[in-house]
C-alpha positions as CSV (number, residue, x, y, z in Angstrom):
1,M,28.7,-47.9,11.9
2,T,25.3,-46.1,12.1
3,D,25.3,-42.3,12.2
4,V,23.2,-40.8,14.9
5,T,21.2,-37.6,15.2
6,V,20.5,-36.6,18.8
7,V,17.6,-34.1,19.3
8,V,17.3,-32.6,22.8
9,G,13.9,-31.2,23.2
10,A,11.5,-33.2,21.1
11,G,9.3,-30.3,20.0
12,A,8.2,-29.1,16.6
13,I,11.5,-27.4,15.7
14,G,13.7,-30.3,16.8
15,Q,11.4,-32.8,14.9
16,A,11.5,-30.7,11.8
17,I,15.3,-30.4,11.7
18,A,15.7,-34.2,12.4
19,R,13.3,-35.1,9.6
20,R,15.1,-32.8,7.2
21,V,18.7,-34.0,7.8
22,S,18.4,-37.5,9.2
23,S,17.6,-39.8,6.2
24,G,19.7,-43.1,6.8
25,R,20.6,-42.1,10.5
26,H,19.2,-43.3,13.8
27,V,17.3,-40.5,15.6
28,V,17.5,-40.2,19.3
29,L,14.7,-38.1,20.6
30,A,15.2,-37.0,24.2
31,D,12.9,-34.8,26.3
32,L,12.2,-34.0,29.9
33,K,8.8,-35.7,29.4
34,R,8.8,-39.3,28.1
35,D,5.6,-39.0,26.5
36,N,6.8,-36.1,24.4
37,A,9.8,-38.0,23.1
38,E,7.7,-41.2,22.5
39,Q,5.1,-39.2,20.5
40,A,7.9,-37.5,18.4
41,A,9.6,-40.8,17.9
42,R,6.3,-42.4,16.6
43,V,5.8,-39.6,14.1
44,L,9.2,-40.1,12.7
45,E,8.9,-43.9,12.7
46,L,5.8,-43.5,10.6
47,A,7.9,-41.4,8.2
48,G,10.4,-44.2,7.7
49,F,13.1,-43.2,10.4
50,A,14.8,-45.5,13.0
51,T,14.2,-43.9,16.3
52,T,14.9,-44.2,20.1
53,A,12.9,-42.2,22.6
54,T,14.4,-41.4,26.0
55,T,14.3,-38.8,28.7
56,V,16.9,-36.1,29.6
57,D,17.1,-33.2,32.1
58,V,19.4,-30.6,30.4
59,S,20.0,-29.0,33.8
60,D,21.5,-32.3,35.2
61,R,25.0,-33.4,33.9
62,D,24.4,-37.1,34.9
63,S,21.2,-37.1,33.0
64,V,23.0,-35.7,29.9
65,R,25.9,-38.2,30.3
66,A,23.2,-41.0,30.4
67,L,21.8,-39.7,27.1
68,I,25.3,-39.7,25.6
69,R,25.8,-43.3,26.6
70,T,22.5,-44.2,24.9
71,A,23.4,-42.2,21.7
72,T,27.0,-43.5,21.4
73,G,25.8,-47.0,22.0
74,L,23.8,-46.7,18.8
75,G,26.5,-45.3,16.6
76,D,28.6,-42.1,15.8
77,V,27.0,-38.9,16.9
78,K,26.9,-36.8,13.8
79,L,24.4,-34.0,14.8
80,L,23.3,-32.6,18.0
81,V,20.2,-30.5,18.0
82,Q,19.8,-28.5,21.2
83,A,16.1,-27.4,21.1
84,A,15.2,-27.7,24.8
85,G,14.3,-24.6,26.7
86,V,11.8,-22.7,28.7
87,S,10.4,-19.2,28.0
88,P,9.8,-16.2,30.2
89,S,6.2,-17.2,30.5
90,Q,6.8,-20.8,31.5
91,A,9.2,-20.6,34.4
92,P,10.8,-18.6,37.1
93,V,14.2,-17.0,36.8
94,A,16.3,-19.8,38.4
95,T,14.7,-22.5,36.0
96,I,15.3,-20.4,32.9
97,L,18.9,-19.8,33.8
98,K,19.5,-23.4,34.8
99,V,17.9,-24.9,31.6
100,D,18.5,-22.2,28.8
101,L,22.0,-20.9,30.1
102,Y,23.7,-23.6,32.1
103,G,22.0,-26.5,30.2
104,T,23.1,-25.5,26.8
105,A,26.7,-24.7,27.9
106,M,26.9,-28.0,29.7
107,L,25.3,-30.0,26.6
108,L,28.1,-28.5,24.3
109,E,30.8,-29.4,26.9
110,E,29.6,-33.1,27.2
111,F,28.8,-33.6,23.5
112,G,32.0,-32.0,22.5
113,E,33.8,-35.0,24.0
114,V,32.0,-37.5,21.7
115,I,31.0,-35.7,18.5
116,A,32.2,-37.6,15.5
117,S,34.6,-36.1,12.9
118,G,32.4,-34.3,10.4
119,G,29.6,-33.8,12.9
120,S,28.0,-30.7,14.1
121,A,25.7,-29.1,16.6
122,I,22.8,-26.8,16.1
123,V,21.6,-24.8,19.2
124,I,18.2,-23.2,18.9
125,S,18.6,-19.9,20.5
126,S,16.2,-16.9,20.0
127,Q,15.8,-13.4,18.5
128,S,15.4,-12.3,22.1
129,G,19.2,-12.6,22.6
130,H,19.7,-9.9,19.9
131,R,17.4,-7.4,21.6
132,L,19.5,-7.3,24.7
133,P,21.6,-4.2,24.9
134,A,25.3,-4.7,24.4
135,L,27.2,-6.3,27.2
136,T,30.8,-5.4,28.1
137,P,33.6,-7.3,26.3
138,E,34.4,-9.0,29.5
139,Q,30.8,-10.1,30.0
140,D,30.8,-11.5,26.5
141,R,34.0,-13.3,27.1
142,Q,32.6,-14.9,30.3
143,L,29.4,-16.0,28.7
144,A,31.5,-17.6,25.8
145,T,34.1,-19.4,27.8
146,T,33.3,-19.7,31.5
147,P,33.0,-23.4,32.5
148,A,29.4,-24.3,32.7
149,E,29.5,-25.1,36.4
150,A,30.7,-21.5,37.1
151,L,28.2,-19.8,34.8
152,L,25.3,-19.3,37.2
153,D,27.8,-17.7,39.8
154,L,28.9,-14.9,37.5
155,P,28.1,-11.7,39.5
156,F,26.0,-10.1,36.7
157,V,24.0,-13.5,36.2
158,R,23.3,-13.7,39.9
159,E,21.8,-10.2,40.0
160,I,19.0,-11.1,37.4
161,D,15.6,-11.0,39.0
162,D,13.3,-10.7,35.9
163,T,12.3,-13.7,33.8
164,L,12.6,-11.8,30.5
165,L,16.2,-10.7,31.3
166,A,17.0,-14.2,32.4
167,Y,15.9,-15.5,29.0
168,Q,17.7,-12.7,27.1
169,I,20.9,-13.3,28.9
170,S,20.7,-17.1,28.3
171,K,19.9,-16.7,24.6
172,R,22.9,-14.1,24.4
173,C,24.9,-16.8,26.1
174,N,23.8,-19.5,23.5
175,S,24.9,-17.2,20.7
176,L,28.4,-16.5,22.3
177,R,28.8,-20.1,23.5
178,V,29.0,-21.6,20.0
179,R,31.8,-19.1,19.3
180,G,33.6,-20.1,22.5
181,Q,33.1,-23.9,21.7
182,A,34.0,-23.8,18.0
183,P,37.8,-24.1,18.5
184,R,37.3,-27.1,20.8
185,W,34.9,-28.8,18.5
186,G,37.2,-28.0,15.5
187,R,39.9,-30.1,17.1
188,R,37.5,-33.0,16.6
189,G,36.7,-32.2,13.1
190,A,33.3,-30.9,14.1
191,R,31.3,-27.7,14.0
192,V,28.9,-25.9,16.2
193,N,26.5,-23.1,15.4
194,A,23.3,-21.4,16.6
195,I,20.1,-20.5,15.1
196,S,18.1,-17.6,16.6
197,P,14.4,-17.8,15.5
198,G,11.8,-15.2,15.9
199,I,8.2,-16.2,16.3
200,V,7.7,-19.7,15.1
201,I,4.4,-21.4,15.3
202,T,5.0,-24.2,18.0
203,P,3.4,-24.9,21.3
204,L,5.9,-22.7,23.1
205,A,5.0,-19.8,20.8
206,W,1.3,-20.3,21.6
207,D,2.2,-20.0,25.2
208,E,3.8,-16.7,24.6
209,L,1.0,-15.5,22.2
210,N,-1.4,-16.1,25.0
211,G,0.7,-15.6,28.1
212,E,1.4,-12.4,30.2
213,R,3.4,-10.8,27.3
214,A,0.8,-11.7,24.6
215,A,0.3,-8.1,23.6
216,F,4.0,-7.5,23.1
217,Y,4.3,-10.6,20.9
218,R,1.2,-10.0,19.0
219,D,2.3,-6.5,18.2
220,M,5.8,-7.8,17.1
221,L,4.0,-10.0,14.6
222,A,1.9,-7.2,13.4
223,R,5.0,-5.1,12.8
224,N,7.1,-7.9,11.3
225,P,8.4,-6.9,7.8
226,A,7.7,-10.5,6.6
227,G,4.2,-10.0,7.6
228,R,3.8,-13.4,9.4
229,A,5.2,-15.8,11.7
230,G,7.7,-18.5,10.7
231,T,7.3,-22.3,10.6
232,P,9.5,-25.2,11.9
233,D,10.2,-26.2,8.4
234,E,11.9,-22.9,7.6
235,I,14.2,-23.3,10.6
236,A,14.9,-26.8,9.4
237,A,15.9,-25.6,6.0
238,L,18.5,-23.3,7.5
239,A,19.6,-26.0,9.8
240,A,20.2,-28.4,6.9
241,L,22.4,-25.7,5.2
242,I,24.4,-25.1,8.2
243,A,24.8,-28.7,9.3
244,G,25.1,-30.2,5.8
245,P,28.2,-30.3,3.4
246,E,27.5,-27.0,1.8
247,G,27.9,-25.4,5.3
248,G,31.2,-26.9,6.0
249,Y,33.0,-23.6,6.3
250,I,30.4,-22.4,8.9
251,T,31.2,-22.7,12.6
252,G,31.1,-20.5,15.7
253,S,28.2,-18.5,14.1
254,D,24.7,-17.5,15.1
255,F,22.0,-17.0,12.5
256,L,19.1,-14.7,13.1
257,I,15.9,-15.8,11.3
258,D,13.0,-13.7,12.5
259,G,11.3,-12.3,9.4
260,G,13.0,-8.9,10.0
261,A,11.5,-8.4,13.5
262,T,14.7,-7.5,15.2
263,A,15.5,-5.1,12.3
264,N,12.1,-3.4,12.8
265,F,12.7,-3.3,16.7
266,F,15.7,-1.2,16.3
267,H,15.1,0.7,12.9
268,G,11.5,0.4,12.1
269,P,9.1,3.4,11.6
270,D,7.9,3.2,15.2
271,T,11.1,2.2,17.1
272,Q,10.4,0.5,20.3
273,G,12.1,0.3,23.6
274,S,13.6,-2.9,25.0
């Protein structure tokens, strides 16, 4: 039976991961906008991949279940790449929480029911979750294990009224969620991990570099110990290690890949506030 890679959020990082790890697999590219999915599928088809383009709304469980029916109708789902999301400059608080926090948690619940033995998931989180001050142990536990349908009703989540905080809480949840889901996925012989990139040059990054927080992000790049932004291919290289056979002992983990930006944020010569 055919092995399937499912990419949710058909942007630059999702495409790069799919291209790196999906030789011989059928790649399902799903995006809120059909045009985005079809454009990504066309690029991969011209590189020799078998593809299917479809739509999905990660904030809607029925939409995700429809995606799963499409994917499982093609073969065994061996890799889920959750790369869908919105940034603080793109959406209001409610949308960020519904997509980035609830959506990721719900995707892992649903795909955890169908992931094939030997399969894995890669959640694209963000360095931003690592900049959030420490939460209480109980808040960490709630973000890791609360059923997706109840996440938005957690008191400390309902109190959020700032888009950056909504994004940071969502990304902290992504990091904790893979830890909370790892035992469940392990019972199916599968693994689940997250990657937290720093500034990677994608259309979303360009929005941030030219949005209302442009000065903050441009200053971050200027202070970055690596001296530059990252590329989607560098994220894909890490994903290939985590999701491949050499990463078979890795699950429930989050990998920060930001050129040292977070290290500089906390411990650089001009330590900044949050």
